C-alpha positions, 0 to 999 in steps of 0.5 A, spaced: 418 946 276 421 948 270 425 953 274 427 948 279 430 943 274 434 949 270 437 950 277 439 943 278 442 943 271 446 949 272 449 947 279 451 940 276 455 944 271 458 948 276 466 947 278 469 952 283 477 951 284 479 956 290 487 957 290 490 958 297 498 959 299 496 954 305 489 951 304 489 948 311 489 955 314 482 956 311 479 949 312 481 950 319 476 956 320 470 953 316 466 947 318 467 942 312 466 935 310 472 932 305 469 929 298 469 922 297 472 918 291 474 911 289 481 908 289 480 902 286 474 899 289 475 903 296 472 909 298 478 915 299 478 922 301 478 927 295 485 931 294 482 937 294 474 937 294 470 939 300 463 940 302 461 946 306 453 944 306 451 938 310 452 932 307 451 924 309 458 923 312 461 916 313 462 915 321 469 911 320 472 915 315 469 922 317 469 923 309 462 924 305 459 917 304 457 919 297 461 919 291 463 926 289 460 925 282 453 922 285 453 927 290 454 933 284 448 929 281 444 930 287 445 937 288 451 937 293 456 943 291 463 941 291 468 946 292 476 945 291 481 948 295 487 948 292 494 949 295 498 954 290 505 955 293 506 961 288 501 966 292 506 965 298 511 969 294 507 975 293 509 979 299 503 985 298 498 987 294 503 992 291 508 987 289 502 983 286 500 989 282 507 990 280 508 983 278 501 984 274 504 990 270 511 987 268 511 983 262 513 976 263 519 973 260 516 969 255 523 968 251 526 964 257 521 958 255 526 955 251 531 954 258 529 948 261 533 950 267 528 956 268 521 952 266 523 947 270 521 951 276 515 954 274 508 951 276 504 947 272 509 947 266 515 944 269 514 937 266 513 940 259 519 943 256 520 940 250 513 942 248 514 949 250 520 950 246 516 947 240 510 951 241 513 957 245 507 961 247 508 969 248 502 971 251 497 969 257 492 967 251 497 962 248 499 960 255 492 958 257 491 954 250 498 951 252 495 949 258 489 946 255 492 942 250 496 938 255 490 935 258 488 928 255 482 930 251 485 936 247 492 933 246 491 931 239 491 939 238 498 939 240 501 940 233 496 945 230 497 952 229 494 957 235 489 959 230 487 952 228 487 949 235 482 955 238 477 953 233 475 946 238 480 947 244 474 950 248 469 945 246 467 940 251 469 933 249 463 928 248 467 922 252 468 926 258 475 926 258 479 931 262 479 938 259 480 945 261 475 950 261 477 956 258 476 960 264 480 955 268 486 955 263 486 963 263 486 963 271 492 958 271 496 962 265 496 968 269 499 964 275 504 961 270 506 968 268 506 971 275 511 965 277 515 966 271 516 974 273 518 972 280 523 967 278 526 971 273 526 977 278 530 973 283 536 972 279 
């Protein structure tokens, strides 16, 4: 019984995001049910979440009849299938390897014309200039401090910020886990390199 309880607690904490150039191409191959959340008092289709396991379905909408947070607590496992257009700019595995080996142009983060093209950071030019991340680790921290739960850390030094940045907030405000932040920061760095090389 203890093992079963432990398993449920672990699955409740799980959070899987899958990025695709076009999520619809993948979803067309997989039997799935869109997750449900509420917009006001009305049930609505979750922007990215789906279930690939059997789950109760509302026959009028075709989406889950259980709110995704309640479904999670019941042991249903939501996967978030995300559209990420940057992947369509990567031409081949060799191109991807070359991009990974190319140092991103961190110095260009003070150029609004440049940053306004970059995924995830386009609307944060002023803060980018103030913080000037110069590595994937620092970009991960930047992406974390623009989330609601960690905005209060934006004026801190990188060192001071890192002491509490990855702690889960007690009030359940939205924040980035470190693993998510690093993955997104890597994508940002790839996009920076692609845009820089296209000039």
